[in-house]
C-alpha positions in Angstrom: 4.4 -3.5 -30.5 2.9 -0.1 -29.9 1.2 -0.8 -26.5 2.8 0.0 -23.1 1.6 -1.7 -19.9 2.0 -0.6 -16.3 0.7 -2.8 -13.5 0.4 -1.6 -9.8 0.4 -4.8 -7.7 -0.8 -4.2 -4.1 -2.1 -6.0 -1.1 -5.7 -5.2 -1.9 -5.9 -4.9 -5.7 -4.1 -5.1 -9.0 -4.4 -2.1 -11.3 -3.4 -2.6 -15.0 -3.2 0.3 -17.4 -2.4 0.1 -21.2 -1.6 3.1 -23.3 -0.4 3.8 -26.8 2.9 5.4 -27.9 1.4 8.9 -27.4 0.5 8.2 -23.8 -3.2 7.9 -24.4 -4.8 5.4 -22.1 -6.5 2.7 -24.2 -7.5 0.2 -21.6 -7.5 -0.5 -17.9 -8.8 -3.0 -15.3 -8.7 -3.9 -11.7 -8.0 -7.3 -10.2 -7.6 -9.0 -6.9 -4.7 -8.8 -4.4 -1.2 -9.4 -5.9 1.3 -8.9 -3.0 4.2 -11.1 -4.2 5.4 -12.0 -0.8 2.0 -13.2 0.3 0.9 -15.1 -2.7 3.9 -16.9 -4.2 4.8 -16.9 -7.9 1.9 -19.1 -9.2 -1.0 -17.2 -7.5 0.8 -13.8 -8.2 1.1 -14.4 -12.0 -2.5 -15.6 -12.1 -3.7 -12.4 -10.5 -1.7 -10.4 -13.0 -3.0 -12.5 -15.9 -6.6 -11.8 -15.0 -6.0 -8.0 -14.6 -4.0 -7.7 -17.8 -6.4 -9.8 -19.8 -9.3 -7.7 -18.7 -7.4 -4.5 -19.4 -6.8 -5.8 -23.0 -10.5 -6.5 -23.3 -11.3 -2.9 -22.7 -8.9 -1.9 -25.5 -11.4 -3.5 -27.9 -14.2 -1.2 -29.2 -16.8 -2.3 -28.5 -15.5 -4.4 -25.6 -15.4 -8.1 -26.3 -17.6 -10.4 -24.2 -14.9 -13.1 -23.7 -11.7 -12.3 -21.9 -8.7 -11.6 -24.1 -6.1 -14.3 -23.7 -2.3 -13.7 -23.4 -1.0 -15.9 -26.2 2.6 -17.1 -25.4 3.6 -17.0 -29.1 3.0 -13.3 -29.7 4.5 -10.1 -28.3 1.7 -7.7 -27.3 3.6 -5.0 -25.4 6.5 -2.9 -26.4 7.4 -2.1 -22.7 6.1 -3.2 -19.4 6.5 -1.7 -15.9 5.5 -3.6 -12.8 5.4 -1.9 -9.3 4.9 -4.9 -7.0 4.1 -4.9 -3.3 6.3 -7.6 -1.6 9.2 -7.4 -4.1 11.8 -6.2 -1.6 15.0 -8.0 -2.6 17.1 -8.8 -5.7 16.0 -12.4 -5.5 12.3 -11.4 -5.4 12.9 -9.2 -8.5 14.5 -12.1 -10.4 11.7 -14.5 -9.5 8.9 -12.1 -10.4 10.7 -11.0 -13.6 11.0 -14.6 -14.8 7.4 -15.4 -14.1 6.1 -12.2 -15.8 8.5 -12.6 -18.8 7.0 -16.0 -19.4 3.4 -14.8 -18.9 3.7 -11.7 -21.2 6.3 -13.0 -23.6 8.5 -10.0 -22.9 12.2 -10.9 -22.4 13.9 -10.1 -19.1 15.8 -6.9 -19.8 15.2 -3.2 -20.5 11.7 -3.7 -21.9 10.5 -5.4 -18.6 10.9 -3.2 -15.5 10.1 -5.0 -12.2 10.5 -3.1 -8.9 8.7 -2.4 -5.7 5.5 -0.5 -6.0 7.0 2.6 -4.4 9.0 3.1 -7.6 5.8 4.1 -9.4 5.1 6.7 -6.8 8.4 8.6 -7.3 7.2 9.7 -10.8 6.2 13.2 -9.6 9.9 14.0 -9.1 10.1 14.6 -12.8 7.5 17.4 -12.4 9.8 19.5 -10.3 13.0 20.4 -12.1 14.4 22.4 -9.2 14.9 19.2 -7.0 16.5 15.9 -7.5 15.3 13.8 -4.5 12.1 12.2 -3.5 10.7 10.0 -0.8 7.8 7.7 -1.7 5.6 6.5 1.2 2.9 3.9 0.6 0.2 3.4 3.3 -2.6 1.2 2.1 -3.2 -2.4 3.3 0.5 -2.4 4.2 3.2 0.3 4.2 6.7 0.9 2.8 9.0 4.0 2.4 11.7 4.4 -0.2 14.0 7.3 -1.1 15.2 8.1 -4.6 17.4 10.5 -6.5 17.0 11.4 -10.2 20.2 10.8 -12.2 21.4 13.3 -14.9 19.8 11.1 -17.6 16.4 11.2 -15.9 16.2 7.7 -14.4 15.4 7.1 -10.8 18.0 5.6 -8.5 16.9 4.0 -5.2 18.8 5.4 -2.2 17.4 3.6 0.8 14.2 2.0 2.2 12.5 1.1 5.4 9.4 -1.0 6.1 7.7 -3.2 3.6 8.2 -6.1 6.0 4.6 -7.3 6.0 1.9 -7.4 8.7 3.8 -9.8 11.0 6.8 -7.6 11.3 5.7 -4.1 10.4 3.3 -2.2 8.1 3.4 0.9 10.2 0.7 3.4 9.4 -1.1 0.9 7.1 -4.4 -0.8 7.4 -3.3 -3.7 9.4 -1.5 -1.4 11.9 -4.6 0.7 12.3 -6.7 -2.4 13.0 -4.1 -3.9 15.4 -3.6 -0.6 17.2 -7.4 -0.1 17.6 -7.7 -3.4 19.4 -4.5 -2.7 21.4 -5.9 0.6 22.7 -9.3 -1.0 23.5 -7.6 -3.7 25.6 -5.2 -1.1 27.2 -8.2 0.9 28.3 -9.7 -2.2 29.7 -6.5 -2.8 31.7 -6.6 0.7 33.0 -10.2 0.3 34.0 -9.3 -2.7 36.1 -7.1 -0.4 38.3 -10.1 1.7 39.2 -10.0 5.5 38.9 -11.5 7.5 36.1 -13.1 5.5 33.3 -12.1 6.1 29.7 -14.5 8.3 27.8 -17.2 6.5 25.8 -16.4 5.6 22.2 -18.8 4.6 19.5 -15.9 3.0 17.7 -15.1 0.6 20.6 -18.7 -0.7 20.5 -18.7 -1.2 16.7 -15.3 -3.0 16.7 -16.3 -5.4 19.5 -19.7 -6.0 18.0 -18.1 -6.9 14.7 -16.4 -9.8 16.6 -19.5 -10.8 18.5 -18.5 -9.2 21.8 -21.1 -7.1 23.6 -20.0 -4.2 25.7 -16.5 -2.8 26.4 -16.5 -4.4 29.8 -16.1 -7.7 27.9 -13.3 -6.5 25.7 -10.9 -9.4 26.5 -13.3 -11.8 24.8 -12.1 -10.6 21.5 -8.7 -12.2 22.0 -9.6 -15.8 21.1 -11.4 -14.6 17.9 -8.4 -12.6 16.7 -6.0 -15.5 17.3 -8.0 -18.2 15.7 -6.1 -20.1 13.0 -6.5 -19.4 9.3 -9.9 -20.5 7.9 -10.0 -23.8 6.1 -13.6 -23.6 4.8 -15.5 -21.1 2.7 -18.8 -19.2 3.3 -20.6 -21.7 1.1 -19.4 -24.6 3.1 -20.2 -22.9 6.4 -23.0 -20.5 5.7 -23.9 -19.8 9.4 -20.3 -18.9 10.5 -19.7 -15.2 11.1 -17.8 -13.5 8.2 -14.8 -12.5 10.4 -14.0 -16.2 10.9 -13.8 -16.8 7.2 -11.0 -14.4 6.4 -7.3 -14.6 7.0 -6.0 -13.4 10.4 -4.3 -10.4 8.8 -7.6 -9.3 7.1 -9.5 -9.6 10.4 -7.5 -6.6 11.6 -6.8 -4.7 8.3 -10.5 -4.6 7.5 -11.2 -2.6 10.6 -9.5 0.5 9.2 -12.5 1.9 7.4 -14.5 1.8 10.7 -11.7 3.7 12.4 -11.4 6.4 9.7 -15.2 6.9 9.7 -15.4 7.3 13.5 -12.4 9.7 13.5 -13.2 12.0 10.6 -17.0 11.8 10.3 -18.0 11.3 13.9 -15.1 13.0 15.6 -14.5 10.1 18.0 -11.6 11.1 20.2 -10.5 7.4 20.7 -10.4 6.8 16.9 -8.4 10.0 16.4 -5.9 8.9 19.1 -5.5 5.6 17.3 -4.8 7.3 13.9 -2.3 9.7 15.4 -0.4 6.8 16.9 -0.3 5.1 13.5 0.5 8.3 11.6 3.4 8.9 14.0 4.8 5.5 13.2 4.6 6.2 9.5 6.2 9.6 10.0 9.1 7.9 11.9 9.7 5.7 8.9 9.8 8.7 6.6 12.1 10.6 9.0 14.5 7.7 9.1 15.3 8.3 5.4 15.5 12.1 5.9 18.3 14.2 7.2 17.5 17.0 9.6 18.6 20.6 9.0 22.1 21.1 10.2 22.7 17.3 10.7 26.2 16.2 9.7 25.9 14.6 6.2 28.6 12.1 7.2 26.2 10.6 9.8 23.5 9.8 7.1 25.2 10.3 3.7 22.2 8.9 1.7 19.7 10.8 3.8 17.3 13.1 1.9 16.9 16.8 3.0 13.2 17.3 3.2 13.3 21.0 2.3 14.9 20.1 -1.0 12.7 17.1 -1.8 9.2 15.9 -2.8 7.3 13.6 -0.5 5.1 11.3 -2.7 2.2 9.5 -1.0 0.4 6.5 -2.3 -2.2 4.0 -1.0 -5.7 4.1 0.3 -5.0 5.3 3.8 -2.9 8.3 2.9 -5.4 8.9 0.1 -7.5 10.4 2.9 -6.4 14.0 3.2 -7.1 14.3 6.9 -4.9 11.3 7.7 -2.2 12.6 5.4 -2.3 15.9 7.2 -1.7 14.1 10.5 1.3 12.4 9.1 2.7 15.8 7.9 2.0 17.3 11.3 4.0 14.5 12.9 6.8 15.0 10.4 6.9 18.7 11.1 7.2 18.0 14.8 10.3 15.9 14.0 11.8 18.8 12.0 11.0 17.5 8.5 9.0 19.8 6.2 9.1 18.8 2.5 9.4 21.4 -0.3 6.6 19.6 -2.2 4.0 17.0 -1.2 2.1 15.0 -3.8 -0.5 12.3 -3.6 -0.4 9.8 -6.5 -3.9 8.3 -6.8 -3.4 6.4 -10.0 0.2 5.1 -10.0 -0.5 2.6 -12.9 -1.7 5.4 -15.2 1.3 7.6 -14.3 3.7 4.7 -15.0 2.1 3.8 -18.3 2.3 7.3 -19.6 5.9 7.5 -18.4 6.8 4.3 -20.4 5.3 5.8 -23.5 
């Protein structure tokens, strides 16, 4: 009963960290995707089981060869904190809590904390005693923005949230949005070209994106549409070895997996088209953050739970805003909207921060 577990569950990976009562990390492991809304309770708990079991395995010195099991008859962890992508409602919290309680044999209650993954990001608020408010903005595979205030006893109280609606309805500024906006801008340029006049400037990114989907030449850009809209795959690469890889992933992944190409073209090649796409996406994420903020001089009665940027910390998390140049564009867009935060932090290891906080 001296171990503390924190698990950061996201759309791309699961990060499990275990520490002792002094806050020293004893074990950690990564697992596959564990977005609760996408997977459902059975697949979600299985993804958590694998990550936690492997993290326990690394606690053994030397590491054991066989994965450590999670015996239902024993209590391994004193406290557990889960930050879960896709847990966005009280009902989702209850469902996830019940499944995790059964998996880890930790009773639902104060020893088992289950919340959205943005809660883990707000931990830096405790590092700045001169402020009491924070906005946590996640932009990885998906996106979500949540505001918090620190209570007199040091706990975090959620004030408001926006986004976190998944790839069909939102994910502004996240990986799916970047991929979708890239294809949208390629097709818009094709539409403009059909009107005659000046042709868009050449872009290496356009060629790479279209070639990924088996389309040769920007003049054939509309040919990408049938590929993007094909139904979810029903077979695996082993069953269809000659089928292009983009046809064997879920529709959401067909677009979210384009983000690394866009970032490379923008920040390593200086491709103007790629930079334009990222500014559009960064602006959308900045709008989400601004929605939870209150402008200088704005009547508090109009947004009583709004956070004043100059008296708050903005906590970023996720793979996309982990890229400093992209983060800077988001901050530039926010400044243009009149929101400059007193502190800006990037939390690159939310599970480790959460585990130490539990201890």
